[in-house]
C-alpha positions as CSV (number, residue, x, y, z in Angstrom):
1,M,46.0,-52.3,-17.2
2,E,47.4,-54.7,-14.7
3,T,44.7,-57.6,-13.7
4,F,43.7,-58.2,-10.4
5,T,46.1,-60.2,-8.4
6,D,46.1,-61.5,-4.8
7,I,48.4,-59.8,-2.3
8,K,50.0,-61.7,0.6
9,T,51.2,-60.0,3.7
10,E,53.0,-61.6,6.7
11,R,49.4,-62.1,8.5
12,L,47.0,-61.6,5.5
13,L,45.5,-62.5,2.2
14,L,44.2,-59.9,0.2
15,R,41.8,-61.4,-2.6
16,R,38.8,-60.5,-4.7
17,L,35.6,-60.4,-3.1
18,R,33.1,-63.3,-3.9
19,T,29.3,-63.5,-3.6
20,T,29.8,-66.0,-0.5
21,D,31.5,-63.1,1.2
22,A,28.2,-61.1,1.5
23,S,27.3,-62.2,5.1
24,D,30.7,-61.0,6.3
25,L,30.6,-57.8,4.6
26,F,26.9,-57.4,6.0
27,E,28.3,-58.2,9.6
28,Y,30.4,-55.2,9.9
29,F,28.5,-52.7,7.4
30,S,25.6,-53.3,9.6
31,N,27.7,-52.2,13.0
32,E,27.0,-48.7,13.9
33,R,30.6,-48.3,15.2
34,Y,31.5,-49.1,11.5
35,A,28.8,-46.9,9.9
36,E,29.7,-44.0,12.0
37,F,32.9,-43.4,10.1
38,S,32.0,-45.0,6.7
39,G,29.9,-42.1,5.7
40,S,27.1,-44.5,4.8
41,E,23.9,-45.8,6.5
42,C,24.2,-49.4,8.2
43,F,23.2,-52.1,5.9
44,T,19.8,-53.6,7.1
45,E,19.8,-56.6,4.4
46,V,22.5,-58.8,3.3
47,E,21.3,-58.2,-0.2
48,Q,22.9,-54.6,0.1
49,A,26.3,-56.4,0.9
50,E,25.7,-58.8,-2.3
51,N,25.1,-55.7,-4.4
52,L,28.3,-53.9,-3.2
53,I,30.2,-57.0,-4.2
54,R,28.8,-56.9,-7.5
55,I,29.7,-53.4,-7.9
56,H,33.3,-53.8,-6.9
57,N,33.6,-57.0,-9.1
58,E,32.3,-55.0,-12.0
59,R,34.5,-52.1,-11.5
60,I,37.5,-54.5,-11.9
61,D,36.1,-56.4,-14.8
62,T,35.8,-52.9,-16.6
63,N,39.0,-51.4,-15.3
64,K,37.5,-48.8,-13.4
65,G,38.7,-49.7,-9.8
66,M,40.0,-52.4,-7.8
67,K,38.9,-53.5,-4.3
68,W,40.5,-56.3,-2.2
69,A,38.8,-58.3,0.5
70,I,41.1,-58.4,3.5
71,T,41.3,-61.9,5.2
72,I,43.5,-63.1,7.9
73,K,45.9,-66.0,6.2
74,D,44.3,-69.6,6.8
75,E,40.9,-68.1,7.6
76,D,38.4,-67.4,4.9
77,R,36.5,-64.7,6.6
78,V,36.2,-61.2,5.1
79,I,37.3,-58.8,7.8
80,G,37.5,-55.6,5.6
81,T,38.2,-54.3,2.2
82,C,40.8,-52.1,0.4
83,G,41.3,-50.6,-2.8
84,F,41.1,-48.1,-5.6
85,E,38.0,-46.2,-7.0
86,N,37.5,-42.7,-8.6
87,W,40.5,-43.7,-11.1
88,Q,41.6,-40.7,-13.4
89,K,43.7,-42.8,-16.0
90,N,44.6,-39.6,-17.8
91,D,46.0,-38.0,-14.6
92,F,47.7,-41.2,-13.3
93,K,45.7,-41.1,-9.9
94,A,43.1,-42.8,-8.0
95,E,41.4,-42.6,-4.6
96,V,42.1,-45.3,-2.2
97,G,39.3,-46.4,0.1
98,F,39.2,-48.9,3.1
99,G,37.2,-50.2,5.7
100,L,37.8,-52.7,8.6
101,S,35.4,-54.6,11.0
102,P,35.7,-52.8,14.4
103,E,36.9,-56.0,16.2
104,Y,40.2,-55.8,14.2
105,W,40.7,-52.0,14.8
106,Q,44.1,-50.9,16.3
107,K,45.9,-54.1,15.5
108,G,48.0,-53.0,12.5
109,I,45.9,-54.9,10.0
110,M,44.9,-51.7,8.2
111,R,48.2,-50.3,8.0
112,E,49.5,-53.7,6.8
113,T,47.0,-53.7,4.0
114,L,47.3,-50.2,2.9
115,S,50.8,-50.2,2.6
116,E,51.1,-53.0,0.2
117,V,48.0,-51.8,-1.8
118,I,49.7,-48.4,-2.3
119,K,52.6,-50.2,-3.5
120,F,50.6,-52.1,-6.0
121,G,49.2,-48.7,-7.2
122,F,52.5,-47.3,-7.7
123,N,54.3,-50.5,-9.3
124,N,51.7,-52.2,-11.0
125,L,48.9,-49.6,-12.0
126,D,51.4,-46.7,-12.6
127,F,49.6,-44.2,-10.4
128,N,51.6,-40.9,-9.6
129,R,49.3,-40.0,-7.0
130,I,46.8,-41.7,-4.7
131,E,44.4,-39.7,-2.7
132,A,42.2,-40.6,0.6
133,L,39.2,-38.7,1.8
134,T,38.2,-39.1,5.4
135,S,35.7,-37.7,7.9
136,P,37.4,-34.8,10.0
137,G,36.5,-36.4,13.3
138,N,38.0,-39.8,12.3
139,I,41.1,-39.5,14.2
140,R,42.3,-43.3,13.7
141,S,42.0,-42.9,9.7
142,R,43.8,-39.7,9.8
143,K,46.7,-41.3,11.7
144,L,46.8,-44.4,9.7
145,L,47.1,-42.3,6.6
146,E,49.9,-40.4,8.4
147,K,51.7,-43.6,9.2
148,C,51.5,-44.5,5.6
149,N,53.2,-41.1,4.3
150,F,50.1,-39.4,3.2
151,K,50.1,-35.6,3.6
152,E,46.8,-33.5,4.6
153,E,46.1,-31.2,1.7
154,G,42.8,-29.4,2.7
155,Y,39.6,-29.4,4.2
156,L,36.5,-29.9,1.9
157,R,33.4,-28.1,3.2
158,D,30.2,-29.9,2.6
159,Y,31.7,-32.2,0.1
160,Y,29.3,-35.0,0.2
161,F,25.4,-35.1,1.1
162,E,25.0,-38.5,3.2
163,R,22.2,-39.4,5.7
164,G,20.3,-36.2,5.0
165,E,23.1,-33.8,5.7
166,F,26.0,-32.4,4.2
167,L,29.3,-33.8,5.2
168,D,32.8,-32.2,5.4
169,F,35.9,-34.4,4.4
170,V,39.7,-34.0,4.9
171,I,41.7,-34.8,1.4
172,F,45.1,-36.4,1.9
173,S,47.5,-37.5,-0.7
174,V,50.7,-39.5,-1.3
175,L,53.1,-39.1,-4.4
176,K,55.1,-41.8,-6.0
177,K,58.3,-40.2,-5.8
178,E,57.7,-39.6,-2.1
179,Y,56.8,-43.0,-1.3
180,M,59.5,-44.7,-3.5
181,K,62.3,-42.9,-1.6
182,I,60.7,-44.1,1.8
183,L,61.1,-47.8,0.4
184,K,64.5,-47.6,-0.6
């Protein structure tokens, strides 16, 4: 298994989350606009962000996931996260999850991030398939996935139980052979 590696893009540094990032995560996880599409409740205490950082780092340490903090180069403020979870190593696949502070929406940051994370998954983690789930009403997320060459595969009815109700999701995927053709 590839060890955790920072990823640099033209504008961004993707790095490991640190406990000192808790206040940055709390800032956008407590934002109602963010929570609307994240599928989770708004954070109410900074300890929730600290716990999330601990969980993400434990997944890295046990080779069960890999989540990057998204920062603007030359700034050390976390504005989002992106990475892999729900790894199924025997099937060479994982689910990519991502989130971004609303103040940075529609600036191309998540597309820049997701493109590099996908490449890392195919080139360094030997994935053959990367999946993504999104709320049917999250048009921005759906468009982002399509721009990153994901294909919609289906509608998952009552897939998660969150906030006291069953929620539908749409599943997207991108395959290594398709993605690598695009890069050539």
